[in-house]
N, C-alpha and C positions, 0 to 999 in steps of 0.2 A: 897351365891353367888349373885356376882352383877350384877345389873341392865343391861339390854340391851347398856342402855345410856353409863354405866360407863365403859365397857370393850372398848381395846384403840384396833382402829381399825391397821391392818396388814398395815405395813409401805409400802409405793408405792415404785415401782421403779424407778430406776434415768431418767430421761426424756430423755436421748440418746437412752433408752433400749425399752420405751412405745415407741419413735417414729421410732425406726427398728421395733419393734413387729407388730404397726400398719401397717408400709409399707407392711410388709411380710404379715400380715393378712387384706387385703383390704375389705373383705367381711364381717368382724367378726367385733359387735358391741357388745360382751360381755364384760367387762370389765375385767370378772376374767379370760377368754380367754387371752386377750392380757397380764396382767399383769402374769401370769403364762407364758407365752411365753416371756414378758422381762426379768422374772427372770432367764430365762434359759438362756437367751443371758448376763444376769450377770454372773452367773456362768461359762458358756465357756469364757467369756473375764477374769474372773482371772484365770480359770484355764491355760489358755494361755500364764500370765500374771505369773506367777507360773513356769511354765516350760521353760521358758525362765531364768526368773532369776537364777533357779538352774542350768540350763545349762550352765551359767556366774561365778558361786561361786562354784561349788561345783567339788575341782582340782580331786578325782574320777573318777567322770565321765566326763575331761576332762577341764576343767573351767580353769580359774586363782587359782593361787595358793597363 
């Protein structure tokens, strides 16, 4: 088992997500809560992007052929 100093830290969410999470949670100072909300925002943004992409590319769903 690696020593704690050898364990890589978790990746940091993108700055835009951290800023938005901080704006949404002004009273929260716990980084783990802000980080968790930031990752939720990243996931939501990716899902919206994927849905828009599928809408235009899938001929079976009325998108471009």
